[in-house]
C-alpha positions, 0 to 999 in steps of 0.5 A, spaced: 217 279 908 214 277 914 210 271 914 203 273 915 201 266 918 206 269 924 200 274 926 195 269 927 195 266 934 198 259 936 194 253 936 186 252 934 182 258 934 175 257 938 170 258 933 165 261 939 170 266 940 170 268 933 163 268 933 163 273 939 168 277 936 163 278 930 157 279 934 160 284 939 163 288 932 156 288 929 153 290 936 158 296 936 157 298 929 149 298 930 150 302 937 154 307 933 149 308 928 143 309 933 147 314 937 148 318 930 141 317 928 139 319 935 143 326 934 140 327 928 133 326 931 135 331 936 137 336 932 131 336 928 127 336 934 131 342 936 129 346 930 122 344 930 121 347 937 125 353 935 120 353 929 114 352 934 116 358 939 117 363 933 109 361 931 108 362 939 111 369 938 107 371 932 101 369 936 103 374 942 105 380 937 098 379 933 094 379 940 097 385 943 096 389 936 089 387 936 088 389 943 091 396 942 087 396 935 081 393 935 078 396 929 083 394 924 079 392 917 083 386 916 079 383 910 080 390 906 087 390 907 088 382 905 084 384 899 088 389 896 093 387 890 100 389 891 100 395 887 094 398 890 097 396 897 103 400 896 100 406 894 095 406 900 101 405 904 106 411 901 100 416 901 099 414 909 091 412 908 094 405 911 099 404 916 105 399 916 103 397 923 096 395 921 098 391 914 104 388 918 100 385 923 094 383 919 099 379 914 102 376 920 095 374 923 093 371 916 100 367 915 099 364 922 092 361 920 095 359 913 101 355 916 096 352 921 092 349 915 098 347 910 105 347 914 108 353 910 112 357 915 118 355 918 121 361 922 118 368 924 123 374 923 121 378 930 126 383 927 120 385 923 118 390 928 125 393 929 124 394 921 117 397 922 120 402 926 126 403 921 121 404 915 118 409 919 125 413 920 126 413 913 127 420 909 124 417 903 119 412 902 121 406 897 117 403 892 115 397 897 114 402 903 111 398 909 110 392 905 110 385 909 114 380 905 116 372 905 122 369 904 124 362 902 128 358 907 135 359 904 135 366 903 139 369 908 137 374 913 141 376 919 140 372 925 136 366 922 138 359 920 138 358 912 137 350 913 136 348 906 132 342 909 138 339 911 141 337 918 148 340 916 146 347 916 142 347 922 145 352 928 148 356 923 145 363 924 147 368 918 151 373 920 148 378 915 143 379 910 143 377 903 144 382 898 136 381 896 134 382 903 138 389 904 135 392 898 128 390 899 129 393 906 132 399 903 126 400 899 121 399 905 119 392 905 119 388 911 121 381 911 117 377 916 117 370 915 121 364 912 118 358 908 118 351 907 122 347 902 124 340 900 130 337 903 136 340 899 131 344 894 132 339 888 125 336 887 119 339 886 115 337 892 115 341 899 117 336 904 123 335 909 124 331 915 125 337 919 119 341 918 115 336 914 110 336 908 107 343 906 101 342 902 097 346 897 092 351 900 087 349 894 087 342 895 090 339 901 091 332 897 096 336 892 103 338 893 104 346 892 110 344 888 117 346 889 122 348 891 119 354 893 113 351 895 112 354 902 112 361 898 107 358 893 102 355 899 103 362 903 101 366 898 096 362 895 093 362 902 093 369 903 098 369 908 103 374 904 102 379 898 109 378 896 114 373 896 121 371 894 123 364 891 129 361 887 129 358 881 134 353 877 130 348 874 123 351 875 123 352 883 119 359 882 115 357 876 112 350 878 109 352 885 106 358 881 103 354 876 101 349 882 098 354 886 095 359 881 100 365 882 105 369 878 112 368 878 118 370 875 125 367 874 129 373 872 135 372 867 141 369 870 145 374 874 139 380 873 138 380 881 144 378 886 144 371 889 149 373 894 147 370 901 143 365 899 145 358 902 145 352 896 147 345 897 150 345 890 156 350 889 160 352 883 155 351 878 157 355 872 153 353 866 147 352 869 145 359 873 140 359 879 136 366 880 132 369 885 125 372 883 119 374 886 112 371 887 105 374 887 098 374 885 098 378 879 103 380 874 103 388 876 106 386 883 112 382 879 113 389 875 113 393 881 118 388 885 123 389 879 122 396 879 124 396 886 130 391 886 133 394 879 136 400 883 143 403 885 143 399 891 143 392 888 148 394 883 153 397 888 152 392 893 153 386 888 158 389 882 157 383 878 150 385 877 149 389 870 147 396 872 141 395 868 135 399 871 127 396 869 126 398 862 119 402 863 118 404 856 118 396 854 114 394 859 109 400 858 109 399 850 102 397 847 105 395 840 104 389 837 109 383 839 111 377 835 111 371 840 113 364 839 109 358 842 109 351 843 105 346 846 110 341 847 117 340 847 118 333 845 122 331 851 116 332 857 109 330 855 105 335 857 098 334 860 092 335 855 090 341 860 096 344 859 096 344 851 089 347 852 092 353 856 097 354 851 092 354 845 087 358 849 092 363 850 095 363 843 088 365 841 087 371 846 094 374 844 092 373 836 085 377 838 089 382 841 093 384 835 099 380 836 103 375 831 104 368 834 109 364 830 110 356 831 117 354 835 120 348 835 126 347 841 132 345 838 136 339 840 131 338 846 134 332 848 141 334 848 140 341 851 136 337 857 141 331 858 147 333 856 147 341 857 143 342 863 143 335 867 151 335 866 152 342 868 148 341 874 151 334 876 158 335 873 162 333 879 157 326 879 153 329 885 159 329 889 158 336 892 150 335 893 152 328 897 157 331 901 151 335 904 147 329 906 153 326 910 150 326 917 143 326 915 137 322 913 134 322 906 127 324 906 123 319 902 121 323 897 128 323 895 131 316 896 130 314 889 134 320 886 140 320 892 140 312 891 142 313 884 147 319 885 151 314 891 153 309 886 160 308 885 163 312 879 165 306 875 158 303 876 155 310 874 159 310 867 157 302 866 150 303 867 150 310 863 153 306 857 147 301 858 141 305 859 143 311 855 139 308 849 134 305 853 132 311 857 133 317 852 125 317 851 123 315 857 121 320 863 125 317 868 129 322 871 133 319 876 136 314 870 137 320 866 141 324 872 145 317 873 147 318 866 150 325 867 156 323 870 161 327 866 163 334 866 159 339 862 164 343 857 163 350 857 164 351 850 159 346 848 154 350 853 155 356 849 154 352 843 147 350 845 145 357 848 147 360 842 142 355 838 136 358 842 138 365 841 139 364 833 133 361 832 129 366 836 133 372 833 131 369 826 124 368 828 124 376 831 120 374 837 120 378 843 118 372 848 116 364 848 109 362 850 110 355 852 107 349 856 107 349 864 108 343 868 102 340 871 097 340 873 099 340 880 101 333 883 099 329 889 103 329 895 110 325 895 109 324 887 113 329 885 119 327 889 118 320 887 
């Protein structure tokens, strides 16, 4: 074996040369980092310029329409609930043009206040002409709709709030968008999200912070926060978000809206960009957000159609059950105002109790329900299912990116070496089991979730609801709405 000392230079080594070499190396590293950061910033700036240009195009098309149609009653159009608006469009008492351009104008006004729109789909004008050519008028004929950033639309980027996804325009519409268009809907804007969509604020370093239209010091929730803000501000009558752990439900709660997370695989998710792929035990879904329940029902009637089942054969071909929805028979309803895991606010407990009282007065039977093994379900099944690879897939999406301040505590935990995670998990698990410290809880979840264990956990819930013979569960919502930045931290 060659003596390693032979590799060293003969004679004495000049300390000044060593220092110079170290300084040069450090300078080179810093320079490379600066160049990488500058490239990231340039990509972000380009995305913002593209967004600003799309907002300018919105202004131009609205101005042109107003010049040609000065008598449009915008206030009346914006005041109509979705069901009534859809009826008027279908019967012809309102034109699709007047409704679309009214909502484009209102969306512009809302986004100037709360920063919720990230992209204008200029193809909406072509879709407007296509709707006019359709032989049969679908249930959403002429209805303008908004979409969460990562819902794929041909020719538009699904950023996920991440630099890595910038510049990748979608080659085709997602299945949900194809079905919506066939039902006569007109997608016209995409809306903001938190970086990587894994927290319930609505901020990313590309498009900035979205605020709540009801209170600009508060968050609209996340991750479908841009949708929540736009709809609550009156800039959209029907929007679409996605939900794994509350991403439709939280913005709906924070913004005073109605939102639906359908059962997993009830609607197709083909064509949706995601920072985490391969999840099986935890199911993400796409769903509607609107101002009232009847709007959600109309939307589900439209989506659960042959086009949905044909375009994505993995979706069970089960149409909307009108008999169940329209039934006035008394129901048995389970309820709880605390799950023993997250501490609800007094206002949320009060809301459950007031709703329980109203349902009882309406003739329904309310039955107390205790979620079974809630710590196990959240920590072992949900969190391990979400991060079963130790968050490796998620962290890969952050390569060549800058972490948003609202996510730093989470991402710092995920980036720890796997051995350190395992050691900390052993130490911290007994300590944090009853503390609401989510980054530490996710840090503990480094193992792989067993499929059989997941089924066991879900069966416990099903057995209990079957035993109580309940139609659905009334539960506490997270809230009230948080201040900006707080949700991410």
